[in-house]
KOLFI-722409 format. One record per residue (C-alpha): residue in three letters; residue number from 1; x, y, z. Coordinates in Angstrom, 2 decimals, m for minus. Example, Ala and Ser with C-alpha at 12.3 -4.5 7.8 and 13.67 -1.06 7.14 Angstrom:
residues 2
<atom rest="ALA" nr="1" x="12.30" y="m4.50" z="7.80"/>
<atom rest="SER" nr="2" x="13.67" y="m1.06" z="7.14"/>
//
This chain:
residues 75
<atom rest="MET" nr="1" x="0.00" y="0.00" z="0.00"/>
<atom rest="LYS" nr="2" x="1.41" y="3.36" z="m0.98"/>
<atom rest="ARG" nr="3" x="m0.20" y="5.44" z="1.75"/>
<atom rest="HIS" nr="4" x="0.57" y="5.20" z="5.44"/>
<atom rest="GLN" nr="5" x="m2.22" y="3.79" z="7.59"/>
<atom rest="GLU" nr="6" x="m3.10" y="5.95" z="10.55"/>
<atom rest="ASN" nr="7" x="m5.15" y="4.76" z="13.51"/>
<atom rest="ASN" nr="8" x="m5.54" y="1.31" z="11.93"/>
<atom rest="MET" nr="9" x="m7.95" y="2.77" z="9.38"/>
<atom rest="LEU" nr="10" x="m8.46" y="0.62" z="6.31"/>
<atom rest="LEU" nr="11" x="m7.44" y="2.60" z="3.24"/>
<atom rest="LEU" nr="12" x="m8.69" y="1.22" z="m0.06"/>
<atom rest="ASP" nr="13" x="m7.30" y="3.87" z="m2.38"/>
<atom rest="ASP" nr="14" x="m5.14" y="1.34" z="m4.19"/>
<atom rest="ILE" nr="15" x="m8.25" y="m0.63" z="m5.11"/>
<atom rest="TYR" nr="16" x="m10.38" y="2.41" z="m5.98"/>
<atom rest="GLU" nr="17" x="m7.60" y="3.88" z="m8.11"/>
<atom rest="SER" nr="18" x="m6.89" y="0.61" z="m9.94"/>
<atom rest="ARG" nr="19" x="m6.87" y="0.78" z="m13.72"/>
<atom rest="ASP" nr="20" x="m7.90" y="m2.87" z="m13.98"/>
<atom rest="PRO" nr="21" x="m11.26" y="m3.01" z="m15.81"/>
<atom rest="ALA" nr="22" x="m12.31" y="m6.05" z="m13.76"/>
<atom rest="VAL" nr="23" x="m11.85" y="m4.05" z="m10.55"/>
<atom rest="LYS" nr="24" x="m13.80" y="m1.08" z="m11.90"/>
<atom rest="SER" nr="25" x="m16.59" y="m3.32" z="m13.15"/>
<atom rest="TYR" nr="26" x="m16.87" y="m5.19" z="m9.86"/>
<atom rest="ILE" nr="27" x="m16.88" y="m1.97" z="m7.82"/>
<atom rest="MET" nr="28" x="m19.77" y="m0.66" z="m9.92"/>
<atom rest="GLN" nr="29" x="m21.68" y="m3.95" z="m9.62"/>
<atom rest="VAL" nr="30" x="m21.29" y="m4.12" z="m5.85"/>
<atom rest="MET" nr="31" x="m22.14" y="m0.45" z="m5.35"/>
<atom rest="GLU" nr="32" x="m25.33" y="m0.86" z="m7.38"/>
<atom rest="GLU" nr="33" x="m26.34" y="m3.97" z="m5.38"/>
<atom rest="GLU" nr="34" x="m25.67" y="m2.26" z="m2.08"/>
<atom rest="MET" nr="35" x="m27.52" y="0.90" z="m3.10"/>
<atom rest="ASP" nr="36" x="m30.57" y="m1.20" z="m3.99"/>
<atom rest="LYS" nr="37" x="m30.44" y="m2.85" z="m0.56"/>
<atom rest="ALA" nr="38" x="m29.98" y="0.49" z="1.19"/>
<atom rest="GLN" nr="39" x="m32.90" y="2.01" z="m0.70"/>
<atom rest="GLU" nr="40" x="m35.15" y="m0.91" z="0.25"/>
<atom rest="ARG" nr="41" x="m34.10" y="m0.65" z="3.90"/>
<atom rest="ALA" nr="42" x="m34.82" y="3.08" z="3.89"/>
<atom rest="VAL" nr="43" x="m38.30" y="2.61" z="2.41"/>
<atom rest="VAL" nr="44" x="m39.10" y="m0.15" z="4.91"/>
<atom rest="ARG" nr="45" x="m37.93" y="2.02" z="7.81"/>
<atom rest="VAL" nr="46" x="m40.27" y="4.80" z="6.66"/>
<atom rest="ALA" nr="47" x="m43.11" y="2.27" z="6.34"/>
<atom rest="GLN" nr="48" x="m42.40" y="0.98" z="9.86"/>
<atom rest="LYS" nr="49" x="m42.42" y="4.49" z="11.32"/>
<atom rest="PHE" nr="50" x="m45.66" y="5.49" z="9.59"/>
<atom rest="ARG" nr="51" x="m47.36" y="2.08" z="9.45"/>
<atom rest="HIS" nr="52" x="m50.45" y="3.65" z="11.04"/>
<atom rest="LEU" nr="53" x="m51.05" y="5.33" z="7.67"/>
<atom rest="LEU" nr="54" x="m51.18" y="1.98" z="5.88"/>
<atom rest="SER" nr="55" x="m54.32" y="m0.08" z="5.42"/>
<atom rest="PRO" nr="56" x="m54.72" y="m2.96" z="7.89"/>
<atom rest="GLN" nr="57" x="m53.87" y="m5.42" z="5.11"/>
<atom rest="MET" nr="58" x="m50.65" y="m3.56" z="4.26"/>
<atom rest="GLN" nr="59" x="m49.75" y="m3.35" z="7.96"/>
<atom rest="GLN" nr="60" x="m50.03" y="m7.14" z="8.16"/>
<atom rest="THR" nr="61" x="m47.96" y="m7.56" z="4.99"/>
<atom rest="LEU" nr="62" x="m45.31" y="m5.19" z="6.33"/>
<atom rest="ALA" nr="63" x="m45.16" y="m7.02" z="9.67"/>
<atom rest="ALA" nr="64" x="m44.92" y="m10.41" z="7.94"/>
<atom rest="GLN" nr="65" x="m42.30" y="m9.44" z="5.37"/>
<atom rest="TYR" nr="66" x="m40.24" y="m7.05" z="7.49"/>
<atom rest="PRO" nr="67" x="m40.39" y="m7.79" z="11.21"/>
<atom rest="VAL" nr="68" x="m39.04" y="m4.86" z="13.22"/>
<atom rest="THR" nr="69" x="m36.35" y="m7.06" z="14.80"/>
<atom rest="ALA" nr="70" x="m35.12" y="m8.22" z="11.38"/>
<atom rest="LEU" nr="71" x="m34.90" y="m4.64" z="10.16"/>
<atom rest="ALA" nr="72" x="m32.87" y="m3.58" z="13.19"/>
<atom rest="ALA" nr="73" x="m30.47" y="m6.47" z="12.64"/>
<atom rest="SER" nr="74" x="m29.85" y="m5.51" z="9.02"/>
<atom rest="ALA" nr="75" x="m29.16" y="m1.82" z="9.74"/>
//
């Protein structure tokens, strides 16, 4: 690694700055996957907070598909 690590902080500059097309492609793939997951988590958190605005059927669906404890564990 070219840069000095301070405070045991993981520095990934050498990966991010790689000119290898496989690295660039994989970074983009993973970032897209993670953004999709983050967006879903954010929407579910909003639904959990304002579930009282949902119909009773949607409240049941929300509770079944996204238990509050499961959401907290994935955050």
